[in-house]
N, C-alpha and C positions, 0 to 999 in steps of 0.2 A: 321569631327570631333570638335567640338565648346570646346576647352578648358575654365573651370573655372579660376578665378584667383586664388592663393595661398592663400589668402587671404578671398575668400568668402569660400573656401572648406575648412580651417583651423574653419570661423563665423558658419558652418553648422555643422562641427564635433561637434564642443563646443556648439549647440544649441541641436543636441541629445544627447550629456554626461550631457548638462542642464536637458535636458528632463528625462531621464534613472535617473539623482540620484534623481530629483524631483519625479519622482515614486518610485523610492527604498524608499524613503526619504516619502512621500505617503506611501507606504507600510510599511514600520520600525514603523512612527505614527500608521498604524490600526495595527499593527501586536503589536506595542508598547501596544496600548488602549486595543485591542481584550487581550492582555496579562495580561495587568493589572485588566482589566475585569472580569478573568475569574481563576486569580491565587486571585484578593477579592471575587469573590464567591464561591473559593475551600477555602479560608480561614473560610469565613462565617459558609461554610457547614462543615467544620474540627471544627469551635469551639459550634456549634450544637448540631453535632454528641458529642462531648464531654460530651456538658449542658447533654444533653438527658440521656448519658450511666451514667454520673452520678448521674443524676435524681434518674436512674431504681437501681444503686449498693444501693443510698441510702432505696429507698423503701425494697429493698430486703432485706439487712440491718434488716431497723425497721421488718420485717416478721422473721427474724431467733432471734433475739433478743425475737419478740411474743412468735416466737415457743417454745424455749427455758424455758420461763415461763410455758407454754399452758403444754408442756412434763410434769414441775413437779408438775402441778394442778392434769394431771391425774394419774400420778404415787402415788400423795398422796389421789386423789378417792381411789383407789385402796385399799390402804391401811389401808385406817381410815372405810370405807363403806365395811365391812369386816366379816361377822361372827363370825367367830375365835376370830378377835380381839378385838369383842364386848364382848366374853366368859372370855378369858387370861387377857385383862387387866383389865376387873374390878375385875375380881376375883384375881389381883395383884399378875400373874404367872412371876417372875420377870426372871426364865428364860426361858416362853417362848418369854418375851417384847425381854431381849437379843438377843434371836435370828433371832427374824422376823424382829425385829428394829435395834438394838443398830449391832449386827453384819455385817447387809448389808451394813454399810455404808462404809465398806473396798472396795476399788477399784471398788465403783461404779460407773458407768455414769450417775446413775439417782438422787440421793440423796447423801451425804457425812456427814451431823449432821443431829444429827435424835431425837428429848427430846418429851419427856410423861409428859405435866404438866395437874395441876387439871384445879377445874375451878376457883381461886384464884393465877393459873398461876406462882404457885409450884412448881417446878422440880423437877418428879417424877424419871427418866430417861432421861439420857445424852452421845451419841456418838456423834463421830469425827474421822471417818476415820479408823471405826474400833473399835477404843478402850471409852471407859468410860471418859468422862471430870466432873471436877467439876465447870468449875468457869459459873459463876451466867450471867445469857440471859438477864438483863438487859446490863450488862460488855459490851458482846460481840458482841451484837447485839444494833446498833441506834434505835431511836425509832419507824421505822417501825413496830416493829414486838409485841408491846401492839397493834396497832391501830389493823392491822393486827386479833388481838386474839380476838379482843371486835368485830369487825367485823364477825367475823367467830361464835361467842359464842350471837349473839343475832339477824343472820338470822334469820329469820320467813316465811312462805308460803312454795310457792312453791320452795324458793332458797338453795341449797342446803346448808350445815353450814359448808362452805369451804370460802377460802379468800387467795388470791396470789399478792407478789407483790417485787421488788427487795427494796434489805437495805444492809446495810451498815454493815460489820462484822469486826472480829480484823484479820482477815485474807483475807479480799479484799471483793468485789463487788458481791454478790451472790441470787438468787432468791429465797422465801422463801413462806413457806405454812403451813397455820395454819388450822387443818379440826377436827371436832366433830368424835370422836370413836364410830361407828354404826353400826348396821348392817347393809347388804347389802342390804335389802329390806328399810331401810330409819327409820324404829324402833326401840328407842331405851327406853328402861325401869328404866331409872334412873334420881328422880331426878335434876334440875341445877346444886344444889349445888354437888351435887356427878359423876359429868361428868369427860372425860378426854378427853385430847384433843393431836393431833399429831402432831408435826411442824417436816419439812423436810427442810435443806436448798441445794443449788444445789448451788456450787460459779463457779463462772463466771474468769476464771483463762485464762493462755496464750494456754495452750492445746488444751482447748474447744474452743475458740479463733480462731485456727487452722482447730479446725474440720466444727465450721459453713464456713468455709472462703471454705472450699475444697465441705463441700456438697452446698452450697446453692452457688458456686460461683465466691467469691468474692475474689479479687487479693489482696494478702497484709493485713487483717485484724488485727488491731489491738488498743490496748490503747492507748490514746491521754495522754504521758507523761503533773503533771500539770504546765503549764507555758510553755508550746508547742503550736506555733499559724500552724493547719493545716486549708488547705481550704475545709476537706468534711471531715463532723464531723456529729454522731446521739449519743444525749445523753439520759443515762440511771438514773431515776429518783426513787425515791422513793415513796412511796403512800403520800408523806406529800410534792410534787413535788420538794426536792430537787437534785439535779445534783453531781451526787454519781461517775460518770467516763465518760466519751470519747470515741469513735468509732473511727475510722478514717480506708480507705482504699486508694491503689495508683489506682489512674482513668488510667483506659488503654487508654486514648485519641485514640479512633481508628480511630477520623478525622485526627488528624494528620497522625496517619499511614495511612490511604486512600490519603491523601495529601502527604509525602511523596514517593507516592508509582507513583504519575500520573507527580509531579514536574519534573522531569528531562524529560520526554518526550516532558511537551511544551518547555523547551527550547531547545532541541535539535528537533523539528519535531516541528516549526510552523508553516509550511506547512501545518501539518498535524492538522487543525487546528477543522478538523472534527470528524477525529477521535479522536483528543485526550479530546472532547467533550462523544464522545462514552464513551473512558475508565472513564473517570469519572466516566459517569451514569452506567456503570456494577461496577468500586469500590465503590459509593455512593453505588449503592443499596445493593451487597453486607454486605457492612458495617449496614445497616438500617437491613440487614437478620440477619446478623448477632446479631445484640441486643434486633431482635426478637424471637431467637431460647432460646439467654439465660433468657430470660424474660420471655420464655415457659416453658423452662426448671423451672425455679425456681418454677413459678409456679404447674408444673406438682408434681412435690416433695414435695408444702406446702399439694398436695390433692392427693399424694398415701401413700396409709398405707406399712411400711417399712419394716416388715414382710413376708408379702404374695404378695408386687406388683400391690396390686390391690387400686384402690379408698377408702379412708380414710371413714368416718360420713363426715367431710367437702365437700370433693368432690363428693363423695353423693348425698347431699343435690344438691348440686347446680348442680347436672346434670340431678338430679330426677325432679327439679325445670323447668330447660327447657325444658326436655320432655314433662312435662303436657304443660307447654305452646305451644311448639310444635304442640304436638299431637291435642287442643282444635283450631288451626285452619286448621288441616286434616282432623277434624271430626275424629278420630283417638279414641280407648280406651288405659287404660294407665294403666299393671297393674304389681303388686309389689309382689313377693315371699321374706316371711323374714324367714333364716333361721338359726336356733338353735341346734346349735353339741348338744346330745347325747348322756352322755357319756364320751365326753371330761374330765370334774374333776376328773374325775375315772385315767384315762387317765396320764394326770398331776401328781395327786397326788403321782398314783403308780411311773412313772417313769421319772419323773422331769422335768422340762423345756423345757430342750432342746428338749429333746423327743418330747414335748406338742408344741414346735413350730416350726418342722419335719412336722407334723402331720396337721398343721393350713397351713403347705405350701402345701402340698400335696392335701387338700380338697383344696384349690385355683384355684391350676391347672386344678385338676380335673370339677372343676366346672366352670374355663374357658374355657374347652375346650367341654364342653357342651354347653354351651350358646352362644359360640364365640362371635361374632364383629355385632351379633344384638342385646342385650343387652349391659343394664348398669348390674357393679359388683361391689360389695364393699366389705369389709370388715370393716362391721359399733360396732362392739366390741370384745368383748377377745372371743369369740367361737361363734359370729353371723354372717351372713352372707346377703346380699340382692340383689335381683337381681330385675331389670328394666324394661320393654320394652313397645312398645306401637303395635298393631296388629287392623284389622278389625274383622278378627276369636277368639275372647275374649280364647271362650272355647276348641277348640280344642288346641289350644298355648300356654294354659298354662296349661290342664292336663296332658299335654304330659311329658312338661315339667317337672313339679311332680314327672310324673310315671320314666321319664328319669331320676330325682335326688335323689330320693329312690331308685331307682335300684342299684344308683354307691353305696349310701351307705352299702347295701346287701353284698358290698364286704370286706374283712378284710384291713385296710390299714400296709402294711410292709414297716416298721423302720428300716433297720439295722437289728439286730438278734431278733428282738423282732415286736408282729404282735397287731395291738390296733382294736380290735371291738367298732363302733360307727354308731349311729345311729343320725337322725337330726327329728328336727321335721318343718312344713313348715303351713306360717303363708299368705294368700292369701288378699289383697285388692282391689278393683277396683276402678279407676276413670272413669267414664262413657264421653268419648269425653272430656277429662282435665276439667270437672267442680268440683274435689275436688282437692285438694291445696295440694300439697308434703306431710306437715309436717303433715296435718289430717291423710291420703294417709298413712304414716309408722304406727300412734298412729295404726289404726285398722287394714293393719297387725301385728303388735305386738300382739294385743289382740286378733288375730284368732292365734298366734302361740302359745303363751299359752292356749290357750284350748286346742288347738293340743297336748300340751305336758300333760296337763291333762287328757286328754281322750283317752290316749294311745300310745301315742309319734308315732316315726318313720311315720309319715301320715300326709297331707295336710289337713288344715280348710281353710273355708271362710270365713271372716265377713260376721256377719249379725248384724244387729241394738240390737235384744237379748244379743249378751253380754256383751255390757254396763250394763245391769239390772244386768246380771248374776256375770259380775266383782265387781259390788257395793256390794251384797248380798255377794258377795264370800270374801269382804273388812272385811264387818259387823262380816261373819262370824270368823274373824281370831279374830278381836277385841274382839270378847266377847270369843275367844276359848282360848285370852291370857290370860283374865280377871279371866275364868272360873280354869284356871292350876294355876295361882298366889295365886285365892283365895281356891285353891282346892274344887274344887266342881264339878269337876268328882267323881265316883263313882267308882268299879271294881266288875265286877261279874263272877260265875266262874260253867266253863262247868264239870260237871263231865268226870274223867278218868274210864273205869271197867276194872277187869283184864276180858280177853276174855273166859276163860274157864269157871270161878265161875259167870263174872258179878257180881263182887265185886268190889265195890271203893277202888282205889286204888290210886288215885289223881286228880288236879283239872286245869284248865286249865285259866289262868286268862286273863280278859278282862276287858278294858277300854269302860266306859260308857257315855252319855254326856247328860243331858238332863236342853236344851238352857231355861236360863229366859224367859219368855214371848214369849216362841215358842214349849216348846215339846221339847219330845227324838230327836236328830240329831242320823245319821245311823253313822257306825266308817266305813260305804267303803266313806262317803262324811266329816268327821271331820279327819280321821289319816290322808290321802292327803294331806289337810291344814296342817298339824302339820307339814308333812315331808317338804312340799313346802317350809315354813316359818321358819324352824330348832326350832319349840316350842317342835319335836318328843322327843329331847333329855327330854327334863325336862316332858312332858306327860310318857315317856318311863320311868324314874328314880321313878313316885309318882307311876307308877302300878306294878311295884317292887319293891317298898318298901311299897305300902299299901299291895302285895300276902307276903311279909315277915312276918308282922304285926301277918296277919291272919290264916295262917301254924301253928302258935304255938298255937294255939288253937285244931288243929289237928295234933295227931303227929304221928303219922301212914301213913299220908298220903304225896304225892309229890306235887310240883306244878312247871306248867311251865309257862312261864312268854315272849309272842312274844316280838323279837330285830328286830329293822327297819334296813337298809342298811346304811340310815342316821345316828344314834347313833354309828356304829359298824365300821365308817368312822372313829370316834371321836378319836386321839390316847389314851387321855384321859378317853378312855369309861372304861375300869377295874378298872381304880381309881375308879371312880364314884361306879361300883359296888360295889367291895372292903366295901366302905362307908358304902354302905347300908347293909354289911351283917354284920357286926359291930353295925351301931344301933342299928339293931334291934336283933344282936343274932342270926343268924340264923344256922342250920346246912346246909351249903351246898353245902350237896350231897343229897339235899331233891329240890333241885332246879334244872330249866330244860332250858334252853334261846332256843328257836325255833331261827331260820335265815330260807329263804330261801334263793332258790341257787346262786338268779341273781348275788349278789356281790362276791361268790364266784371262779365265771367265769373271772369276770369283773378284777380285782387286789388279783390274787392268791395268791401273796408273803405278801401281807401285810391281803389278812385274813390270813393267816397262823400262820402272826406274832399276830395278833392278838386273835386267839382261845390260842394260848401257855399260854398268859397271863392273858384268861379268865379261864383255866382249873387247872395253880396254884392257882389260888382263891377254887376248888374244885367241882365247876359248871360241871351239863354235858351239853350236850350243841347236840342237833337234828337237823336234817336235813328238813324245813319247807316242805307242795306243792312237795314232790317228786313223779314227772307223766308230772308235768304240765308246766315242762322249759324243760332247756336244758339235766337231768336227765342221766350224765354222771357218769362210771363206774368211770374214774381215779380219779374224785374228790372224791367218794366218799373214795376210800383207800388213798391217800394223807393227806385229811384231819382229815382222822380219828373220824366220827360222834359216839356217844353215843346211838343217836336212831336217827333210821329214821317213818317219819308221811310220809301215804301214801294220795295222794291227794284226794279228793272227787269223781274229773270226772273221777278216775279208778272205782270207785264204781260203779258209774250210769253207766260204760257200762257193768256190768256185765249183764245186761238185751238182751243186743247184740246175746249175745253166747257165744259156747266153747273158739272161740278166745280170749277175751273180759278175758274168766278165765284166759287161758292158759299167757295172758299179766300178771295179777296179781299172778300167781303160781312163774312166774319169776322172779316176781319185789322181790316179799317177799324171792326164794330162795334168791336171787342175796344179800338180807341184810343176809339173816342167813349163807351164804357162807364167807360172812365178822365179823361176830358176832355182829351183828349188830343188835339190836332187834326193833320191829317194832311196832307200832302205826297207827290205821286206822280211821283214822274222816272222820265225814260227818254219821255214819251210821243211817238209818233209820226202816230197817228192821230185822227179826227178821231172813230172809231168807242170805241177807246178814252176818248181825251178824254169822251164822249160817256157811255161804263159806269160813268166812275172819279167824275165829279159826277151821277149817281142814286146806287153805293156809299153818297156822302157826304164823300168827297175836300173839302178845301177851299180849295188849290190844284195846279196843277199845273207840272211842269216837262219841257221834252223837247226834242227836235229840233222837234217842230210846231210851235210856239211859237219856236222857234231855237237854234240852235249858243253856243256860247260867243262873243260880240262883243266890239270893243274898246269903249272908254269912248266913243267922237264915234257908233257907233253905238243904241248903248244909251243916249245922250242925244238924238237925235234920234228915238228911239219917244216917250220921255220927254215932250221938248218940244213932239212933235206930236200928240199925245194917242192918238197909232193903238197899235193890239193888234201886240203883238208876231209875232204870224203873217203879218200881212202883211209886214214886213222877210225872218219865216223862210223864206214861199214862192219873195218873191224872189230 
């Protein structure tokens, strides 16, 4: 064996050590460089993630502030564009104004300051936090209020007479809105100098900031104190661009959090660089996913209706536009179903907004179950819903869905201990292969929906081009009718009512007639529904009542009956208006009968009972009109205590069908007589009908056999001559 000298062995050992050292140094250098590169990359990723998150937080904060202002704007629109407000505010009904505006400011999340101002910016009513205040607006608000007032009062064209913005007040920063008080349709019969304006303010205090932070997932959102240097802020400016305050938030630093998670692994396991990069990638991905999820959640919240959980109007328009574009590429049709609830206002008025909100949620849940995930479903208004879908089998899918929706509303809604019966009218518009834009599609569906309501409700109606002309004609009719009512150009005619046993004239029914300037007579079947849908029925009905009361003074022995619309009956002040007419005309109220149809008594029994009690205190009689044409419930005949029942013409027309119809007529009259309710039969056209009705037990008759609706002079001739009305009718 060859021996190696010690020195050489030592040198070899030193060489190997030197190589190992070099390798370790090289590895250390490599690891250090890799570590530096990794840490540098991580630092840059963390910084980028932090900046990206801060940018998202800034956009979300801006969106939250904008939504805060838009919520005030929506509330302002609801309270200003209101038929009741247009009536009571301009009538200076201070009790109503204080109840519906002033007292609503207490503990309200919608507005905490409410003012009513005239066209010269004089304050007519001012409330803050539920109490009247006397501070002048120019002292309480900064110069933003006059600017907003000028903008709202000078707005014209297609823009609503409203303006909103932020302003500095004595108590902080608030979203402020000014709107012209007008009818829901936008019409207002007040001169510019006589107009009234509604002012709402909603203060942005610490509590509301905390709610915004919770709703929009913005950590540590707060006001920035004067002189404080905060890195991330959003400015709130008034309408003149002046900075009122700044908002700041706590940066979540998602990048730093991710960095802190992976840094120990880098220090403890440099040999696992690959695994480290994998963990880094996963951590970075999770961070970005979380940011995207936060952004998606905020966007979803901004486009979601808070009450129903469905898309709101903004979200629906965005989804509809996307659906139209997608359908045009796929060569599919887009169908839009626009729903408006029939009878929802009556439920809301009768049971309160809490029950109305539950009903909206129930309707939304039912519609969601019907359409599933195959369509876009949204709540686009107070009681309006929209459904958009794309399909190639248009007629079958849309008709089937419409039938299912109408069938869904056939069943009553059980809300706690209450039962609400409502319906819906559906307007359908089609975009063939996506060629019709979303905005136009909504306009067409909305028009078709109104046509469905006007032609019977509880049905679906497709848009047709001629509806545009019909809408224009209807708008012109409404304008002319409003002018005719204001100028008292309508006339009142009277149809004879005779005693069944003698055919002697005992009363008349007052009916409105309209001879439209330049067009000729307009059927009541046309202008009465227009008056009811536009709120003109209040003025029209009181005009007919006033004219009838003046006229019957000529005929002391006759009674007069006047039809009352459900629209009038819903007015809480209706009994006061009727009493005012009686006082002005000096009418013996026992000679007056107000005729009402059964529908409103079914929908709102409690309110109907209270309204009837007020009317009966005036001494008038109440008749149930058109009995036999609708529900015909024995229960409400007993509970409402009607003074007279009028049999619908449909029961008379059925007499030619045989004994079954006669038995039904006998049973109807016997029912009324058992309740001590006298009976009038209307629509009598033949002597055979009159004789049968006399034998059945009707005590009064009315119809063309005894005369069509006549002028005052014709009735007076019958009355003065002591003749039977039949003679004039036969002539």
